[in-house]
N, C-alpha and C positions, 0 to 999 in steps of 0.2 A: 529516447527523444530529441525529431529532430530541430534544435531550436530555430532554425530562419524560417521556418517553413510554420511555426507555434505562434509567435513572433513574429512577425513576416519587418522587417525594413523595407518596406515601399520604395520610401520615400527620406529613406540617410540617402548619403553622399550622391542622388544623382545628376551633381553640380559633374560630375568626375561620369568618365568615358565608362570604367568598370561599378557597380554597382547590383544591387539583388537581378531586376533581368534582362542584366548581361547573359549571367550565368546562367539565369534557372527563367529562360523563357516560359510563358505562360502556354503553355501547347496542353493537345490532350493528354498525351499521355509525359510528359513534364517532369518537373520539381514546383517549374515558379507556381505560384496560386497570383488569380482574378485579381492583379488591382482590387479593379471595382465588388471583387466579392469579400472585403477585407473589413473588419468590424477594426473600427477606425478608432487611436487611441489619443495618437494626435498626427502633424501636419508627416511625420517620421514612421509611424509603428500603427501597424494592425495585429491585431489577433486574431487566426484561421480565422473561419468562418461557420467551423463547427464547432467552435465556443463562445455561444452562446450566451450561456445556465456561466462561462466564465464570467466574460463581459457583463452581466449585468451585476456579478458582488465587487470587481471593479470601476464596478462605477457608481456602489456603493462607500468603496475604500474599506472594503475587504481581503481587496488581493492586490498585490505589489508586482513589478515586472523589474524584475534583477538581472541587465545585463553583461557578459560579458564574463560567466561562474565559468573558471577553468583548473589549471596549473602548468606551470610550468613548465616550458617545454614537453610542449604535447606530444603525444606519436601517434596520433591518432587509432588506439586501438578501447575495440570496448573495454573489453576483458579490464585493462588496464586504470580508466578510467571511472569504471565501477568501480574497482578494487580503494580506488586514492576518495573520490565523492566517498561512499560506503562507511571507509575505514578510517573519512578525515586527514588527512593523511599520507604527503611525498612517500616516505617511507616504509615501504612493505609493514604494515602490524597486523596484530591477528583479529585482534577483537575489532572491533566497532563503533561506533562514537556512541550510539546506544546504549551500547553491554559497555563504558566505560561512565559514561555519565550514571548507569544504575547499578557500575560497583562501584563507585565513589562515591555511591547517597543511602546508597541505605544498606544493608546487615544481611547477609542472606539467613541467615539463622533465624531468624524470624517465621521461614517457608512458607512466608510472602511468595504468592509469585507478582513480579513487577516488570516483568514485559513477553509481547504478547506480538508472536511475528504470522503471521495472516498471509506469507505472501505461498505456505503451504510446505517450506520447505529452509534451512536453515538458511541462513544469509550474515551477511558482513555486517551488515548494521548494527545486527543485538548482538554479535559475536562477543564474548568477554570470560571475566578467569575463575569468575564466584555467581553471576548473579542467576536470580531464580527464573528459569525464562518456559516460557510454554512455544509449539509450534500446529498449525496445525492452518484449515481456512473456511470451517464454517465449525454449529458449536457442534458434529457427528465428533472432528475429527479426538476433539479429546476423553473420548471415554474408548475401553474395549473391543476393536475388534467388533461387533457378533459374527459369528458362527452361522450362519438358514440355514444350516441343513440339520442344527439345533438350535434353535434358538431359544425351544424353551429354558434350556439350560446355563441364558448367561449369566442368573444372581451367583450361583455356586462355581463358574470362569472364572466368574472375577475374583472369588473368594478366594479360588486357588493361586490366583497369579498375584491377588496382594497375601495374603502368606505366605507363598513362594518367597517375596523379599522381607517379609518383617520379621521371619527366619534366617536368610543367609547373616553370615557373619565376613564383616572388610577381613583379608587377609592382605593388605595394601596401602598407601596413603588413598590410594587409585582406584582401585574396590571399591573404595568409604567413600570416596565422591561420590559416585554413580551409584551407590546407595542411598544416601542423599537422595541424589537428586530425582531416581524415581520414585525413594516415599513420599517424596516435598509432590510427586506429578500424582500421582496416587490417589492423595491426601485434594488434591486441588479438584482434579478429574469431578465427580459429580455437581461439586458449585460452579462448574465451569460446562455442564451440561447440562445442565440447572436453569441455566445464564437469562435462557428463556422464555421462561417461565413470569405472566403479572406486565408479559412487557408488550407495546403497541406502538407502528409505528409515530410519530411525534408532528410533524411536519403537515405543514399545510397545506400544498399542491399536491393535489394529488397528482398526477401525472408523474410528479418526482419518486412515486411509496418505492423500498427500496422493488420490489414483489414487481409491482410493475416496469421497471428497469429490467431484474432479469427474465422475464418472459419473456422477454425484444428484444435477450437472446449481453443487455450487456456486464460482460464476464469481469469487473470491478466490483459492483450492484451488492451484493451478494454479502463482501468482503467487508462492509464497509458496513452495513446491517449486521455483523456476525459481530463488529465493533462497537457500533454504542451498544446493542445487546450485555457486551459485556463491561461498559463502562454506566451498562444503567442499572445490573440485574442484584437485585435483592441477596439470593443467592452468595452475594461476594458480599463480603464485612470490610478491607480493603482492597480498590479495585488497581488493575496494574496499569502503571503511571504511563508507556512508554509502550505505542505498537507501530509495527512493521504491517505496511502492504502496497503493494508490485501489480501490473500491468506489463507485457511484455507484448511478445508485438508491431515492434514500430522500427524494428530494424530492414525498412522494405525498398533504400535507394531510389525510387523511381514508383511516374503516377503516384503523389505528392500531393500535382496543383490539383484541385477541387474545383469543377463544373454542378451542377444544378444536383446529377445524378448519381451522382463518385462518394460514394455512402463504404469503405472498404480499409485495406489496408488503416495511412498514415492514418488518415483525415479520420476515420470512423472508430480510431484507437481514443482521438482529443476527444469524440463527439463526445462517446463510454467516461473518459475522466471527466468533461466538465460534468457530466451530466453527476456524476459518482460524488463531489462534488459539493454542491452544489444541494443533491437532495439528503447528504449527508447533514449539511452547513441547516439546511428546514429544519430536521427529523431532531436535532443537536439545541435549537434557539425555542420548542417544543417540552425539552426535558427539559429545558430547564439552565442545561450545562455551555450556555454561549449567552 
């Protein structure tokens, strides 16, 4: 996210020749967000106009703004910056902040899935040395993929796959760990896939219902729905403790200044983020988890 076009320093440093609007004039194809469009936080800062739901949460004292987050001697590399934030370490580390928390807090021998990466891929945030993790973006991702050419044989395919793992023996410590993780994942799979059973949206604002947001093109709302399903699943005796979600597409470098008709790129993703956060908190309130 472009922080300066998320929490805009419109009034900050205006007494000097060089300030936000010196470098980001609010032209149609430029970076500057028109001051009159901002959602004011105080006399110096305002939120991007597409963050209306986030602004409402801020006004309720449920969202905070932390300025100046970064790291020493920043080199402007997106990749290095992401690596540092995800691992919470200036010194390169293979593990992430969430993964190390789980490593320190839980014993993986209990077979419980403690972390879920809903970004749909293995990311550094939950990288660990021993924690039990699952990766996916929807409940269907936690199941053996279906072969649509032989859909009728899915149960036999699952049994054969499970038997292969159950009968395998380890030839090395590394192989033993792979077998352990695979067996835990297979054991947890039915409960994860069944997490939608009995689940229902519990929010109070119909416009924020996950399905409505997904239908309107919101690319992260569906993952918050999956989070809600797993956090409330009757099928899971013990719920995961750490979830990671992500939304890409912010690396635009241009046309971030918003006009009334502008809802693409950076502004669009800010709206998705704002809507999805509000939807999740509304839902969690109704679920009795907030």
